[in-house]
C-alpha positions as CSV (number, residue, x, y, z in Angstrom):
1,M,42.8,-38.6,-15.9
2,I,42.2,-35.2,-17.3
3,P,43.8,-32.4,-15.3
4,I,41.4,-29.6,-14.1
5,S,42.8,-26.1,-13.7
6,Q,42.4,-24.4,-10.4
7,G,40.5,-21.5,-12.0
8,R,37.9,-23.9,-13.3
9,S,37.7,-25.7,-9.9
10,R,37.1,-22.4,-8.1
11,R,34.4,-21.3,-10.5
12,A,32.7,-24.7,-10.1
13,T,32.9,-24.4,-6.3
14,L,31.6,-20.9,-6.4
15,A,28.7,-21.9,-8.6
16,G,27.8,-24.7,-6.3
17,A,27.9,-22.5,-3.3
18,V,25.6,-19.9,-5.0
19,C,23.2,-22.7,-6.0
20,A,23.1,-24.0,-2.4
21,L,22.4,-20.5,-1.0
22,L,19.6,-20.0,-3.5
23,V,18.0,-23.3,-2.7
24,T,18.3,-22.7,1.0
25,G,16.9,-19.2,0.7
26,T,14.0,-20.4,-1.3
27,A,13.3,-23.2,1.2
28,L,13.5,-20.8,4.1
29,T,11.2,-18.2,2.4
30,G,8.5,-20.8,2.4
31,C,8.9,-21.1,6.2
32,S,8.7,-17.4,6.9
33,E,6.0,-15.8,9.1
34,D,2.7,-14.6,7.7
35,P,3.4,-11.2,5.9
36,D,-0.1,-10.0,6.9
37,E,0.3,-10.7,10.6
38,G,-0.6,-7.7,12.6
39,T,-2.6,-6.1,9.8
40,N,-6.4,-6.0,9.3
41,G,-6.1,-8.7,6.7
42,V,-7.3,-6.6,3.7
43,G,-4.1,-7.5,1.9
44,R,-5.4,-11.0,1.4
45,L,-8.6,-9.9,-0.2
46,S,-9.4,-9.5,-3.9
47,A,-10.0,-6.0,-5.3
48,D,-13.8,-6.8,-5.6
49,E,-13.9,-8.0,-2.0
50,I,-12.2,-4.8,-0.8
51,Q,-14.5,-2.6,-2.8
52,G,-17.6,-4.4,-1.5
53,R,-16.5,-4.1,2.1
54,A,-15.7,-0.4,1.6
55,Q,-19.1,0.3,0.1
56,K,-20.9,-1.6,2.8
57,A,-19.0,0.3,5.5
58,A,-19.6,3.7,3.9
59,T,-23.3,3.0,3.5
60,A,-23.6,2.0,7.2
61,A,-21.6,5.0,8.5
62,G,-23.5,8.1,9.6
63,T,-20.5,10.2,8.6
64,V,-17.3,9.7,6.7
65,R,-14.0,11.5,7.2
66,L,-11.5,12.0,4.4
67,H,-8.2,13.1,5.6
68,G,-4.8,13.0,4.0
69,T,-2.4,14.3,1.4
70,V,-2.6,13.5,-2.3
71,V,0.2,14.1,-4.8
72,A,-0.8,14.4,-8.4
73,G,2.0,15.2,-10.8
74,E,3.9,18.1,-9.3
75,R,0.9,19.3,-7.1
76,T,0.2,18.4,-3.5
77,Y,-3.3,18.6,-2.1
78,T,-4.2,18.3,1.6
79,L,-7.8,17.2,2.3
80,D,-9.7,17.2,5.6
81,M,-13.5,16.6,5.0
82,R,-16.3,15.3,7.1
83,L,-19.2,14.1,4.9
84,K,-22.7,13.1,5.9
85,G,-26.0,12.6,4.1
86,Q,-27.1,16.3,4.6
87,G,-23.8,18.0,3.7
88,A,-20.1,18.4,4.3
89,V,-17.6,20.4,6.4
90,G,-13.9,20.6,5.8
91,S,-11.0,22.1,3.9
92,L,-8.9,21.6,0.9
93,S,-5.4,23.1,0.6
94,A,-3.2,23.4,-2.4
95,K,-0.2,25.6,-3.2
96,G,-0.4,27.3,0.2
97,R,-4.1,28.3,-0.3
98,R,-6.8,26.8,1.8
99,S,-10.5,26.6,0.9
100,V,-13.0,25.9,3.7
101,C,-16.2,24.1,2.6
102,C,-19.4,23.8,4.6
103,G,-23.2,23.5,4.2
104,S,-25.7,21.3,2.5
105,T,-24.7,22.6,-0.9
106,T,-21.0,22.6,-0.1
107,S,-20.4,26.3,-0.8
108,C,-16.7,27.2,-0.4
109,I,-15.4,30.3,1.3
């Protein structure tokens, strides 16, 4: 019989335990709940399907509101616009300055 050192035995035990945890974790991951549960389900769609649905909804809408903050590089823009077929009303803010837009030709003040 070949003697096995305690260090080698510990490493083998540790490696076996790590493998068992990985296999168990992988198996349990497959049993986890639906990651899209409680959402609108858009996360399951392809990019083309999302684009098609968005275009259809925008075409059917009488008005569209764009509201939010966009960070581009080191600049931050805050947008709050209501758009409809005949014009737009809203504001755009950047660097502490705010522009208000309104009218059928979207002239800014």
